[in-house]
Legacy VTK file of the C-alpha trace (Angstrom):
# vtk DataFile Version 3.0
C-alpha trace
ASCII
DATASET POLYDATA
POINTS 811 float
30.555 6.129 -2.724
31.035 2.456 -3.342
34.087 1.504 -3.839
33.042 -1.825 -6.238
30.237 -2.238 -8.374
30.009 -5.903 -10.884
27.087 -6.986 -12.692
26.502 -9.402 -15.590
24.963 -12.813 -16.566
25.537 -15.999 -15.402
25.403 -19.152 -18.224
25.633 -22.412 -17.846
27.514 -24.647 -20.437
24.587 -24.975 -22.716
24.175 -21.335 -23.067
21.206 -21.548 -20.867
20.830 -18.721 -18.143
21.148 -19.969 -14.250
18.574 -18.430 -12.171
19.340 -18.258 -8.415
23.058 -18.862 -8.452
24.983 -17.585 -5.662
27.513 -14.394 -6.419
29.391 -13.172 -3.451
32.501 -11.269 -2.507
35.058 -13.969 -1.175
35.886 -13.590 2.615
32.724 -11.098 2.989
29.159 -11.688 4.163
28.430 -9.327 0.808
26.615 -11.292 -1.535
23.653 -11.623 -4.156
21.573 -14.034 -6.438
20.942 -14.206 -10.083
17.459 -13.247 -10.764
15.091 -15.569 -13.165
16.902 -14.379 -16.096
20.445 -15.268 -14.729
21.204 -11.386 -14.439
22.708 -9.898 -10.722
23.988 -6.908 -9.738
26.341 -6.345 -6.750
28.074 -2.984 -5.132
30.370 -2.462 -1.978
31.622 0.136 -0.178
35.018 -1.901 0.210
37.306 -2.316 -2.508
37.420 -6.233 -4.025
39.288 -7.589 -7.054
37.052 -10.747 -7.356
33.940 -12.200 -6.986
33.063 -16.314 -6.380
29.957 -17.538 -8.522
28.354 -20.918 -6.874
24.942 -23.037 -7.795
24.230 -26.335 -6.713
25.173 -29.118 -9.374
28.105 -26.803 -10.847
31.460 -25.994 -10.373
32.297 -22.604 -8.250
34.107 -20.193 -10.468
36.203 -17.206 -8.812
36.045 -14.110 -11.400
38.742 -11.535 -11.156
37.811 -8.069 -11.688
39.725 -5.862 -13.962
38.216 -2.606 -12.682
36.244 -1.405 -9.794
32.911 -1.109 -12.057
32.650 -4.232 -14.118
29.105 -4.123 -15.069
28.444 -6.515 -18.387
30.161 -9.766 -17.128
29.416 -13.014 -18.844
30.014 -15.713 -16.771
29.736 -19.427 -17.760
29.790 -22.501 -14.695
30.697 -25.936 -15.211
28.315 -28.852 -14.753
29.956 -30.820 -11.767
29.904 -34.325 -13.001
29.927 -36.159 -9.659
26.558 -34.503 -8.832
25.023 -36.193 -12.041
24.203 -39.025 -10.411
21.724 -37.126 -8.302
18.844 -35.940 -10.295
17.500 -34.076 -7.057
20.413 -32.041 -6.718
21.235 -31.587 -10.743
17.896 -30.071 -11.139
18.294 -27.532 -7.946
15.856 -29.294 -6.003
16.862 -29.597 -2.213
15.558 -32.462 0.075
13.024 -31.782 2.654
14.862 -34.296 4.484
18.269 -34.659 6.054
18.519 -31.078 5.254
20.802 -28.902 7.599
19.081 -25.579 6.815
15.493 -27.143 7.069
16.711 -28.259 10.859
18.421 -24.515 11.364
14.541 -23.676 10.289
12.842 -25.328 12.454
14.746 -24.378 15.443
13.774 -20.590 14.313
10.334 -21.564 14.515
10.956 -22.837 17.940
12.497 -19.507 19.159
10.745 -17.063 17.181
9.019 -15.356 20.580
11.870 -15.910 22.407
13.785 -13.554 20.595
11.816 -10.060 20.023
9.397 -7.442 21.362
7.073 -10.549 22.281
8.550 -11.369 25.359
7.679 -7.808 27.232
4.498 -6.907 28.566
4.942 -3.543 27.466
7.605 -1.567 24.622
8.537 1.685 23.166
11.117 2.977 20.336
12.132 5.626 18.144
11.366 4.748 14.344
12.552 6.970 11.321
11.410 6.449 8.035
12.688 7.558 4.814
10.525 7.198 1.255
11.745 7.983 -1.992
10.265 7.672 -5.616
13.153 7.872 -8.376
12.627 7.416 -12.673
15.082 4.912 -13.457
16.889 3.449 -16.396
17.964 6.964 -17.312
19.633 6.860 -21.044
20.557 9.600 -23.212
17.530 9.209 -25.295
15.250 10.235 -22.186
17.789 13.661 -21.842
17.348 14.228 -25.101
13.390 13.433 -25.348
10.904 16.394 -25.929
9.318 15.662 -22.558
11.872 16.929 -20.177
13.228 19.834 -22.987
13.486 23.047 -20.438
14.101 20.551 -17.515
16.974 19.237 -18.993
19.012 20.535 -15.247
17.144 18.030 -13.565
19.603 14.732 -14.908
22.391 16.426 -13.002
20.931 14.807 -9.855
21.018 11.353 -11.405
22.320 8.614 -9.144
22.931 4.636 -9.551
21.110 1.781 -7.847
22.728 -0.425 -5.625
20.800 -3.091 -5.839
20.268 -2.966 -9.838
22.858 -1.084 -10.697
20.743 1.220 -13.222
20.987 5.353 -13.231
17.821 7.008 -11.376
16.825 10.499 -11.018
14.576 11.338 -7.748
11.388 12.762 -7.993
9.904 12.642 -4.302
11.150 12.341 -0.822
9.510 12.140 2.351
10.486 11.598 6.059
8.837 10.880 8.879
9.938 10.458 12.923
7.900 8.653 15.184
7.689 7.292 18.810
6.181 3.879 18.909
4.428 2.465 21.765
2.806 -1.153 22.358
1.242 -3.482 24.821
1.371 -7.102 24.409
-1.102 -7.940 26.788
-3.444 -5.381 25.400
-2.485 -6.303 22.053
-2.663 -2.517 21.219
0.177 -0.475 19.498
0.376 3.302 19.045
2.566 5.263 16.459
2.758 9.014 17.922
4.002 10.886 14.567
6.431 13.691 15.681
7.400 15.235 12.398
6.857 14.800 8.779
8.659 16.632 6.126
8.624 15.820 2.221
9.305 17.399 -1.069
8.183 16.786 -4.468
4.459 16.538 -4.346
4.478 18.028 -0.812
0.894 18.898 -0.490
-0.654 16.100 -1.859
-1.500 14.150 1.556
-3.148 11.283 -0.808
0.041 10.277 -2.666
2.148 10.155 0.660
-0.716 7.925 2.573
-0.908 5.599 -0.673
2.741 5.289 -0.613
3.012 4.651 3.178
-0.064 1.750 2.596
1.920 0.006 -0.054
5.174 -0.083 2.450
3.309 -1.846 5.517
5.855 -3.044 8.209
6.585 -6.792 7.631
7.434 -9.789 10.361
9.774 -12.059 8.272
8.580 -14.686 11.116
4.983 -14.345 9.842
3.975 -17.318 7.485
3.035 -14.919 4.947
4.077 -11.471 3.863
1.454 -9.036 2.610
2.175 -5.946 0.721
0.989 -4.812 -3.047
-2.439 -6.420 -1.620
-0.565 -9.780 -2.107
0.256 -12.462 0.148
3.877 -13.783 -0.821
5.083 -16.535 1.382
8.211 -15.879 3.803
11.055 -17.589 3.575
11.578 -17.757 7.081
7.873 -18.411 7.726
6.420 -22.454 8.437
4.750 -21.971 4.898
8.404 -21.804 3.541
9.497 -25.782 3.472
6.630 -26.370 0.744
7.384 -23.572 -0.936
11.561 -23.070 -1.153
14.528 -24.684 -1.647
17.218 -24.370 1.150
21.188 -24.727 1.213
23.188 -23.991 3.990
26.029 -22.134 2.777
27.947 -20.948 5.427
28.679 -20.178 8.903
30.507 -16.939 10.058
30.969 -14.492 12.422
28.624 -11.397 12.053
28.873 -8.381 14.350
30.530 -10.629 17.058
27.895 -13.475 16.976
28.346 -16.907 14.900
26.208 -17.226 12.432
24.439 -19.853 9.621
23.750 -18.499 6.231
21.318 -20.031 4.615
20.526 -19.527 0.811
17.072 -19.794 -0.714
15.150 -19.766 -3.784
11.685 -21.202 -5.070
10.231 -24.491 -5.826
8.310 -23.462 -8.784
7.784 -20.605 -10.862
4.751 -17.740 -10.941
4.281 -18.238 -7.282
4.709 -15.226 -4.434
7.988 -16.277 -3.837
11.368 -14.732 -3.247
14.878 -15.507 -3.689
18.061 -14.402 -1.362
19.441 -15.478 1.957
19.584 -14.749 5.645
21.980 -15.299 8.962
20.731 -17.091 11.868
22.546 -16.735 15.260
23.557 -19.922 16.264
22.906 -20.115 19.812
19.534 -17.887 19.940
18.219 -19.369 16.413
17.210 -15.697 15.973
17.359 -13.855 12.204
20.223 -11.450 12.203
20.149 -10.511 8.391
17.762 -11.216 5.764
17.231 -10.052 1.906
14.771 -10.916 -0.284
14.379 -10.111 -3.937
10.819 -11.226 -5.841
11.410 -13.707 -8.450
10.412 -11.982 -11.920
8.013 -14.637 -12.546
5.689 -13.983 -9.452
2.094 -13.091 -10.497
2.283 -9.410 -9.467
1.373 -6.172 -11.904
3.232 -3.293 -12.551
6.260 -4.488 -10.453
9.181 -5.534 -11.864
11.647 -5.714 -9.113
11.174 -6.132 -4.940
13.969 -6.145 -2.987
13.885 -6.453 1.031
16.895 -5.909 3.772
16.301 -6.249 7.264
19.098 -6.013 9.978
18.485 -7.202 13.446
20.869 -6.435 16.665
21.701 -7.877 19.833
20.682 -6.086 23.076
21.733 -8.899 24.902
22.562 -12.948 24.777
19.414 -13.420 23.702
17.074 -10.143 22.747
17.407 -9.513 18.859
15.379 -6.523 17.602
15.184 -5.047 14.269
17.135 -1.966 13.546
16.988 -1.486 9.864
14.703 -2.150 7.460
15.145 -1.365 3.513
12.007 -2.154 0.992
12.589 -1.457 -2.562
10.532 -1.933 -5.966
10.337 -1.118 -9.294
6.874 -0.162 -10.653
7.237 -0.605 -14.430
4.858 -1.331 -17.664
6.402 -4.591 -17.964
9.139 -6.765 -16.800
11.604 -6.608 -19.727
15.258 -5.684 -18.601
15.401 -2.504 -20.352
11.856 -1.073 -19.601
11.844 2.238 -17.805
10.108 2.353 -14.422
9.686 3.888 -11.045
12.050 3.309 -7.886
9.833 3.042 -4.672
12.328 2.914 -1.750
11.834 2.993 1.693
14.304 2.984 4.447
13.103 2.193 8.167
15.276 2.663 11.418
14.573 1.698 15.045
16.497 2.995 17.811
16.091 3.780 21.687
14.177 0.630 22.869
12.819 0.503 26.181
10.606 -1.976 27.722
8.022 -2.714 30.710
6.654 1.006 30.861
2.954 0.638 31.458
0.652 2.975 29.899
-3.053 3.534 30.488
-5.577 1.832 28.037
-6.869 4.839 26.603
-3.509 5.839 25.611
-3.826 3.611 22.904
-7.327 4.965 21.758
-6.907 6.406 18.297
-8.167 9.886 17.933
-10.586 10.504 15.069
-8.620 13.342 13.659
-5.106 13.197 14.609
-3.866 16.105 12.428
-1.294 18.344 13.981
0.130 21.255 11.296
3.196 21.506 13.870
4.090 18.045 12.565
4.564 19.301 9.294
6.331 22.500 9.547
9.762 21.265 12.018
12.842 23.140 10.767
15.875 21.993 9.528
17.549 22.268 13.618
14.635 19.972 14.674
15.178 17.430 11.827
19.367 17.412 12.181
19.022 17.112 16.158
16.345 14.295 15.815
17.210 12.108 12.454
18.724 8.434 13.204
20.031 8.557 9.880
21.842 11.804 8.515
21.069 12.785 4.717
24.151 12.329 2.642
25.143 15.049 0.235
22.843 13.348 -2.757
19.671 13.167 -0.633
20.161 16.682 0.502
20.580 17.862 -3.150
17.088 16.054 -3.716
15.301 18.760 -1.975
17.039 21.594 -3.451
16.531 19.469 -7.048
12.591 18.965 -6.399
12.170 22.179 -4.922
13.440 24.276 -8.182
11.420 21.891 -10.626
7.959 22.942 -8.936
8.653 26.477 -9.710
9.135 25.035 -13.820
6.531 26.131 -15.821
6.587 22.965 -18.005
6.708 20.473 -15.107
3.719 22.337 -13.411
1.745 21.668 -16.919
2.392 18.114 -16.798
1.592 17.623 -12.926
-1.520 19.584 -13.773
-2.294 17.177 -16.539
-1.815 14.075 -14.148
-3.766 15.748 -11.424
-6.998 15.772 -13.922
-6.405 12.184 -15.104
-6.216 11.252 -11.058
-9.155 13.001 -9.887
-11.587 13.364 -12.847
-11.848 17.302 -12.322
-10.248 20.108 -13.901
-8.627 22.437 -11.421
-9.541 26.433 -11.351
-8.950 29.174 -8.506
-11.340 27.937 -6.118
-13.210 25.875 -8.081
-12.899 22.507 -9.877
-15.075 21.595 -13.307
-16.055 17.943 -13.287
-16.267 14.782 -12.882
-15.203 14.815 -16.592
-16.170 11.128 -17.221
-19.579 11.942 -16.411
-20.153 14.482 -19.376
-21.962 11.626 -21.751
-24.542 9.427 -20.786
-27.596 7.133 -22.615
-30.758 5.617 -21.579
-33.986 4.641 -22.874
-35.490 7.545 -21.503
-33.290 10.490 -22.026
-31.637 9.052 -24.946
-28.382 11.171 -25.313
-27.399 12.831 -22.046
-25.078 15.693 -21.199
-23.969 16.669 -17.661
-21.631 19.366 -16.635
-20.894 19.932 -12.755
-18.289 21.133 -10.347
-17.095 21.891 -7.054
-15.533 24.420 -4.325
-12.285 23.562 -4.031
-9.588 25.721 -2.257
-7.376 23.074 -0.645
-7.656 19.149 0.013
-8.643 20.018 3.913
-11.379 22.824 3.074
-13.627 22.676 5.755
-16.782 23.053 3.890
-17.393 22.067 0.269
-20.151 22.819 -2.069
-21.103 20.698 -5.096
-23.206 20.617 -7.982
-24.308 19.774 -11.609
-27.047 20.010 -14.020
-27.559 17.374 -16.891
-29.728 17.643 -20.021
-31.446 14.698 -21.832
-32.156 15.225 -25.961
-34.844 12.463 -25.865
-37.395 13.687 -22.947
-36.110 17.347 -23.664
-35.760 17.875 -19.744
-33.007 19.539 -17.642
-31.970 17.752 -14.447
-29.798 19.070 -11.685
-28.341 17.914 -8.265
-26.866 20.528 -5.505
-25.603 19.794 -2.131
-23.586 21.507 0.667
-21.802 19.940 3.798
-19.535 21.571 6.332
-17.023 19.979 9.224
-18.190 21.845 12.427
-15.819 19.849 14.624
-12.569 18.329 13.513
-12.213 16.343 16.970
-15.110 14.322 16.262
-15.859 14.917 12.698
-19.356 16.742 13.221
-20.436 17.384 10.019
-23.442 18.853 8.620
-24.958 18.730 5.245
-27.972 19.411 2.823
-28.878 18.758 -0.646
-31.686 18.733 -3.691
-31.429 16.004 -6.751
-34.149 16.049 -9.586
-33.126 13.349 -12.075
-33.354 9.883 -13.508
-32.523 6.788 -11.837
-32.678 3.086 -11.871
-34.263 2.421 -8.276
-33.532 -1.388 -8.541
-29.885 -1.236 -8.337
-28.882 -1.922 -4.596
-30.708 -3.050 -1.981
-28.690 -0.623 0.417
-30.294 2.852 -0.387
-28.524 5.986 0.517
-29.761 9.547 0.347
-26.668 10.690 -1.434
-28.213 13.229 -3.598
-25.272 13.432 -6.071
-24.779 9.728 -6.623
-25.545 7.818 -9.625
-26.097 3.934 -10.272
-24.182 2.566 -13.106
-27.384 0.430 -14.074
-28.863 4.140 -15.007
-26.705 4.053 -18.638
-28.236 2.298 -21.580
-24.799 2.374 -23.345
-23.539 -0.484 -21.339
-26.986 -2.656 -20.836
-28.258 -5.952 -21.613
-31.955 -6.209 -22.789
-34.244 -3.129 -22.068
-33.201 -0.792 -19.051
-36.792 1.117 -19.543
-37.847 0.808 -15.814
-36.367 3.879 -14.892
-37.970 6.539 -12.496
-37.899 10.333 -11.828
-36.622 11.514 -8.322
-37.191 14.408 -6.836
-35.192 14.161 -3.243
-34.315 16.781 -0.428
-31.849 15.639 2.315
-30.628 17.215 5.367
-28.396 15.661 8.165
-25.405 15.638 10.534
-22.663 12.858 10.947
-20.006 12.484 13.306
-17.528 9.624 14.547
-17.292 9.020 18.030
-14.924 6.400 17.473
-12.070 6.215 14.705
-13.858 4.825 11.679
-17.130 4.008 13.289
-19.528 6.680 11.905
-23.204 7.893 12.691
-25.396 9.372 10.712
-28.721 10.734 10.807
-31.059 12.693 8.253
-34.244 13.533 7.375
-35.315 13.407 3.529
-38.413 14.133 1.544
-38.800 12.774 -1.988
-41.517 12.171 -4.710
-41.009 8.964 -7.071
-42.621 8.490 -10.134
-41.871 6.561 -13.498
-39.885 8.166 -15.970
-41.213 6.092 -18.687
-45.353 5.803 -18.516
-46.811 3.372 -20.675
-43.928 1.070 -20.420
-43.135 1.092 -17.043
-45.707 1.804 -14.204
-45.233 2.497 -9.978
-49.035 2.759 -9.779
-50.505 1.360 -6.325
-53.873 1.305 -4.854
-54.221 4.332 -2.096
-55.319 2.643 1.115
-56.877 5.966 2.429
-58.734 6.808 -0.619
-59.229 3.738 -2.801
-57.678 5.560 -5.594
-54.611 4.562 -7.799
-51.677 6.833 -7.948
-48.699 6.687 -9.581
-46.885 8.975 -7.588
-45.379 8.642 -4.142
-44.371 11.728 -1.582
-42.755 10.392 1.267
-40.871 11.889 4.405
-38.305 9.854 6.344
-35.741 9.713 9.157
-33.015 7.359 8.610
-30.003 6.511 11.444
-27.441 4.633 10.236
-23.869 3.186 11.638
-21.030 1.891 9.491
-18.111 0.612 11.064
-14.702 -0.157 9.358
-12.113 -1.366 10.849
-8.824 -1.231 9.183
-9.986 1.525 6.805
-7.368 4.471 5.917
-8.216 7.745 4.906
-6.162 10.890 4.079
-6.552 14.510 4.298
-8.544 16.277 7.162
-11.052 18.734 6.045
-14.778 17.885 5.164
-13.847 15.272 2.391
-11.407 12.604 3.126
-9.880 10.325 0.121
-10.203 6.398 0.818
-6.442 4.893 0.558
-7.084 1.483 0.898
-10.568 0.517 -0.947
-11.877 -3.308 -0.694
-9.103 -4.202 1.904
-11.157 -3.924 4.976
-14.489 -5.006 6.937
-17.635 -3.341 6.522
-20.510 -3.489 8.944
-23.460 -1.202 8.193
-27.130 -1.019 9.690
-29.565 1.123 9.076
-32.923 2.248 10.168
-35.289 3.920 8.631
-38.746 5.536 9.882
-41.620 6.547 7.416
-43.714 9.394 8.723
-47.347 9.744 6.995
-48.584 13.215 6.550
-45.282 14.770 7.274
-44.931 17.596 4.605
-47.929 15.668 2.941
-46.359 12.181 2.813
-48.423 9.232 2.178
-46.775 6.140 4.103
-45.878 5.062 7.652
-43.396 2.288 7.861
-40.441 0.857 9.382
-37.383 -0.474 7.658
-34.189 -1.921 8.833
-31.214 -3.199 6.537
-28.304 -4.348 7.437
-24.817 -5.787 5.392
-21.457 -6.942 6.506
-18.748 -7.444 3.997
-15.193 -8.599 4.886
-12.253 -9.427 2.737
-10.025 -12.771 3.813
-6.201 -13.172 2.672
-5.999 -17.114 2.541
-2.207 -17.066 2.208
-1.044 -18.442 -0.805
-4.727 -19.386 -2.167
-5.558 -15.746 -2.624
-8.378 -13.624 -1.689
-11.929 -14.459 -0.626
-14.655 -11.775 -0.063
-17.702 -12.339 1.638
-20.749 -10.321 1.672
-23.909 -10.989 3.723
-27.144 -8.523 3.608
-30.464 -8.334 5.346
-33.810 -6.208 5.709
-37.183 -6.039 6.283
-40.109 -3.620 5.855
-42.748 -3.219 8.231
-45.701 -1.685 6.780
-47.859 -1.724 3.803
-46.094 0.595 0.920
-45.974 0.500 -2.934
-43.164 -1.055 -5.147
-41.194 2.434 -4.941
-40.861 1.789 -1.582
-40.171 -1.841 -1.658
-36.551 -3.893 -1.502
-36.376 -4.779 -5.269
-33.622 -7.722 -5.328
-30.826 -6.106 -7.241
-30.486 -7.332 -10.832
-27.435 -6.848 -13.449
-28.553 -5.834 -16.861
-25.269 -4.430 -17.641
-21.630 -5.578 -19.378
-19.997 -4.702 -16.445
-19.561 -6.473 -12.996
-21.535 -4.349 -9.999
-20.995 -5.191 -6.414
-23.881 -6.520 -4.719
-26.422 -7.356 -7.858
-27.124 -10.914 -9.687
-25.525 -10.676 -12.818
-28.614 -13.556 -14.575
-31.174 -11.378 -13.071
-33.117 -8.579 -14.563
-34.261 -5.277 -13.047
-37.655 -5.749 -10.975
-37.547 -9.331 -11.523
-37.735 -10.016 -7.744
-39.521 -7.690 -5.516
-39.666 -8.168 -1.466
-40.115 -6.963 1.956
-38.094 -9.151 3.629
-34.807 -10.485 2.323
-31.318 -12.037 2.946
-28.317 -12.343 0.533
-24.768 -13.803 0.527
-22.258 -12.805 -1.917
-18.912 -15.395 -2.222
-16.211 -14.120 -4.477
-13.027 -15.998 -4.575
-9.305 -14.866 -6.779
-7.355 -17.407 -6.782
-4.216 -14.640 -7.706
-3.192 -17.345 -10.252
-2.428 -20.350 -8.083
-4.006 -22.926 -10.517
-2.799 -21.213 -13.716
0.860 -20.735 -12.970
0.924 -24.792 -12.993
-0.546 -25.202 -16.301
2.611 -25.027 -19.143
1.417 -22.556 -21.813
-0.899 -20.482 -19.385
1.484 -19.228 -16.494
3.436 -17.076 -18.871
0.335 -15.162 -18.869
-0.579 -14.073 -15.372
-3.869 -14.765 -15.360
-6.191 -15.254 -12.342
-8.666 -17.650 -11.679
-12.189 -16.339 -10.441
-15.011 -18.274 -9.007
-18.156 -16.933 -7.113
-21.653 -18.026 -5.713
-24.667 -15.844 -4.961
-27.832 -16.759 -3.506
-30.877 -14.565 -2.149
-34.132 -15.595 0.192
-37.056 -13.063 0.128
-40.767 -13.115 1.002
-43.422 -10.101 0.344
-46.552 -9.752 2.311
-50.404 -10.247 1.182
-50.979 -6.634 2.325
-47.887 -5.295 -0.262
-49.357 -7.397 -2.750
-52.778 -6.425 -2.697
-51.637 -2.181 -3.200
-50.037 -2.925 -6.153
-51.543 -1.785 -9.585
-48.428 -1.390 -11.445
-49.194 -4.469 -13.684
-45.756 -5.964 -12.185
-46.495 -9.305 -10.898
-44.635 -9.250 -7.762
-42.163 -12.379 -7.411
-40.140 -13.296 -4.313
-37.088 -15.231 -4.348
-38.938 -17.747 -1.378
-37.502 -20.918 -3.143
-33.700 -19.102 -3.039
-32.750 -17.730 -6.414
-28.907 -18.293 -6.646
-26.220 -18.509 -9.400
-22.315 -19.223 -9.452
-19.640 -17.820 -11.631
-16.491 -18.263 -13.106
-13.962 -15.933 -14.783
-10.433 -14.973 -15.616
-8.691 -11.999 -14.542
-5.530 -9.803 -14.943
-5.822 -10.336 -19.195
-3.866 -7.710 -20.228
-3.240 -6.584 -16.668
-6.377 -4.517 -16.617
-9.429 -6.705 -17.774
-11.784 -9.138 -15.707
-14.090 -11.189 -17.738
-16.623 -13.112 -15.591
-19.402 -15.930 -17.085
-22.303 -16.372 -14.543
-24.875 -19.100 -14.744
-28.477 -18.977 -13.286
-28.940 -21.737 -10.789
-33.025 -21.372 -9.991
-35.767 -20.120 -11.560
-34.818 -20.958 -14.934
-38.646 -21.923 -16.135
-39.177 -18.354 -16.023
-40.292 -16.693 -19.144
-37.477 -14.652 -20.808
-34.810 -15.810 -17.807
-31.218 -15.417 -18.667
-29.520 -18.750 -18.144
-26.080 -17.217 -18.403
-24.940 -13.826 -18.438
-21.067 -12.285 -19.214
-19.790 -9.090 -17.389
-16.437 -7.696 -17.256
-14.582 -4.915 -15.501
-11.649 -2.574 -15.656
-9.431 -1.911 -13.259
-5.252 -1.380 -12.492
-4.429 -3.583 -9.711
-1.301 -5.296 -8.275
LINES 1 812
811 0 1 2 3 4 5 6 7 8 9 10 11 12 13 14 15 16 17 18 19 20 21 22 23 24 25 26 27 28 29 30 31 32 33 34 35 36 37 38 39 40 41 42 43 44 45 46 47 48 49 50 51 52 53 54 55 56 57 58 59 60 61 62 63 64 65 66 67 68 69 70 71 72 73 74 75 76 77 78 79 80 81 82 83 84 85 86 87 88 89 90 91 92 93 94 95 96 97 98 99 100 101 102 103 104 105 106 107 108 109 110 111 112 113 114 115 116 117 118 119 120 121 122 123 124 125 126 127 128 129 130 131 132 133 134 135 136 137 138 139 140 141 142 143 144 145 146 147 148 149 150 151 152 153 154 155 156 157 158 159 160 161 162 163 164 165 166 167 168 169 170 171 172 173 174 175 176 177 178 179 180 181 182 183 184 185 186 187 188 189 190 191 192 193 194 195 196 197 198 199 200 201 202 203 204 205 206 207 208 209 210 211 212 213 214 215 216 217 218 219 220 221 222 223 224 225 226 227 228 229 230 231 232 233 234 235 236 237 238 239 240 241 242 243 244 245 246 247 248 249 250 251 252 253 254 255 256 257 258 259 260 261 262 263 264 265 266 267 268 269 270 271 272 273 274 275 276 277 278 279 280 281 282 283 284 285 286 287 288 289 290 291 292 293 294 295 296 297 298 299 300 301 302 303 304 305 306 307 308 309 310 311 312 313 314 315 316 317 318 319 320 321 322 323 324 325 326 327 328 329 330 331 332 333 334 335 336 337 338 339 340 341 342 343 344 345 346 347 348 349 350 351 352 353 354 355 356 357 358 359 360 361 362 363 364 365 366 367 368 369 370 371 372 373 374 375 376 377 378 379 380 381 382 383 384 385 386 387 388 389 390 391 392 393 394 395 396 397 398 399 400 401 402 403 404 405 406 407 408 409 410 411 412 413 414 415 416 417 418 419 420 421 422 423 424 425 426 427 428 429 430 431 432 433 434 435 436 437 438 439 440 441 442 443 444 445 446 447 448 449 450 451 452 453 454 455 456 457 458 459 460 461 462 463 464 465 466 467 468 469 470 471 472 473 474 475 476 477 478 479 480 481 482 483 484 485 486 487 488 489 490 491 492 493 494 495 496 497 498 499 500 501 502 503 504 505 506 507 508 509 510 511 512 513 514 515 516 517 518 519 520 521 522 523 524 525 526 527 528 529 530 531 532 533 534 535 536 537 538 539 540 541 542 543 544 545 546 547 548 549 550 551 552 553 554 555 556 557 558 559 560 561 562 563 564 565 566 567 568 569 570 571 572 573 574 575 576 577 578 579 580 581 582 583 584 585 586 587 588 589 590 591 592 593 594 595 596 597 598 599 600 601 602 603 604 605 606 607 608 609 610 611 612 613 614 615 616 617 618 619 620 621 622 623 624 625 626 627 628 629 630 631 632 633 634 635 636 637 638 639 640 641 642 643 644 645 646 647 648 649 650 651 652 653 654 655 656 657 658 659 660 661 662 663 664 665 666 667 668 669 670 671 672 673 674 675 676 677 678 679 680 681 682 683 684 685 686 687 688 689 690 691 692 693 694 695 696 697 698 699 700 701 702 703 704 705 706 707 708 709 710 711 712 713 714 715 716 717 718 719 720 721 722 723 724 725 726 727 728 729 730 731 732 733 734 735 736 737 738 739 740 741 742 743 744 745 746 747 748 749 750 751 752 753 754 755 756 757 758 759 760 761 762 763 764 765 766 767 768 769 770 771 772 773 774 775 776 777 778 779 780 781 782 783 784 785 786 787 788 789 790 791 792 793 794 795 796 797 798 799 800 801 802 803 804 805 806 807 808 809 810
């Protein structure tokens, strides 16, 4: 319903586009800033007959508007000759000294804790959130394409974005209502969801959870603002002075409060920065309004536009609290102006603030299972009464259009195809076939390997599930299989029982942290992606039964018993022989019963779905603390050995502001007792061409064997911080990667003495280490690392260098 819409491109008198120029409706606080290519779009609910365009070093231009909608303006700014004496001003750089805008910004920092929720012991408020996804850049070619034939009616619901001026079509909408509680003394916060409603992919909780995770709440006063797994320098935070140029543009009344208007734009290209402006209350130095638009040169994938607005209200003379938060992103394959994409929009409203209402500490304890079906089934009368902002006519029609679309046969086919590609399973009624990406394999023992599998699947919240597969190797002429079942007995504590059996060929030396997952298979077991000989494979027959539960959210305890037999899968080439201490005879097969207790703590982990299986939302974004104790029991089910094994690992990702992300991983373990090679800790080498977490890229399988060990892995991604400052490289948006890994370990004389495998045990007693450098974000999906061996280069056939890579989609 906007009254005035205007857009176009701003040039200088040399014909170059002007980035970050200021465009406003005269005598108002409504405005925007041109993007990296000089393009802008601005709309208002009010009627205006002109716009004002200005930038440091140029004469201000007032452009008359001949129509209420003018989207193709071409504006030329003339150089201000009086500014030519000051090179700093002419190039758009602003001084850090004697700059009134920066003086005001310092006052903002000094007063940040006096203006918001931090000044109270406790707080609570109502929160309404609306998420919407839209296809954008709708044109006649799209409308008439074969893809949408039979679904043309959906384009009757198209609208125009108030930020970019592009036509868009809604495809998903979600609303939620919540009560938020917080305690600044306990440093605790709780969000109690009262209602949730969505259309589009209404039953897909994973999509909803993933979308919500993309749009985390942000505090503009923080030094860095994190979303899309990236840290953007906040224009209001203390990192801003070294990152942005600031200009004090105006002083005006905003909602009756005298305020300063400050424009900001980045000092350098290709960094994770914004451009925009904000209003600061003159007396309290609180942020009154702010808009932030990510620069197009920012090193972030699949996102063409990011636009954020926040508004704050005055509750009394000094208390400013956020009342509205708007976040819009444009997901696209590239950043070209005419490229089509998907808008993701979140509008959050805050109301009914209350303070100093104390709650007991247990109130903030998060429940393991917080699924309440009633939350997702509120009637329309409830929503009409409790929404903090009424839906407009177009938004109401979104529900109608999407509910109609879901009944369309062609849409159902497209949706099912997308589901197969996303999950890897082909869905049937009550049963899924897959994973389809595991059908083919190859290794030195099996030759060509074909695999077929499936799982029961009625809904994403099934309380029980059965999974299985069968595989056949054409070289060894053998069938393999795996089958497992699990059932969720108690949702509140996630008490789960499980059991399974697997007979297969596997590469044992691929991980220090062993599990009893009967359906798991290491990437190292395939020779299709291996360097050198990959023939040290084993036949595994594993049976397991166990129970798991979560006494505290994201803290899992697992107890299971297992029985397995292990023998070489490649006789004459690879041996697992050992001297039996009781009989004095040489044996090649191990039969072992064991009981294992495992605890896993994952603070910050986010999951979706509430059945026996859940989907991880934020992989790699949280710490992991894992501890394991295994007791081997001799003679139980004819078991061969008594032993005790402890293992531990801790992984933690650290976001280091503008300098990227460091991931640190520490592992340690010890085996008490005399055991053969198949029960020892083989330091995991990596003979594949792919990056495998926790392995050493220049080490071969079974190169080092230990019964006690400690390792450290440090990997850092600079996210393009260095390349962004090198002409010729910055436009490629590559990312620098460095890493270092080390392991120390020993092996006892007793374990050496029973070895009859022909493999000379070697432990890294002098510390084995390697270092790596790499380039990521090649074509936005490829990473290549070059690793160099730092020690034990004297060994025969030692690989001094290894090249590995990986594919993946990341922002």
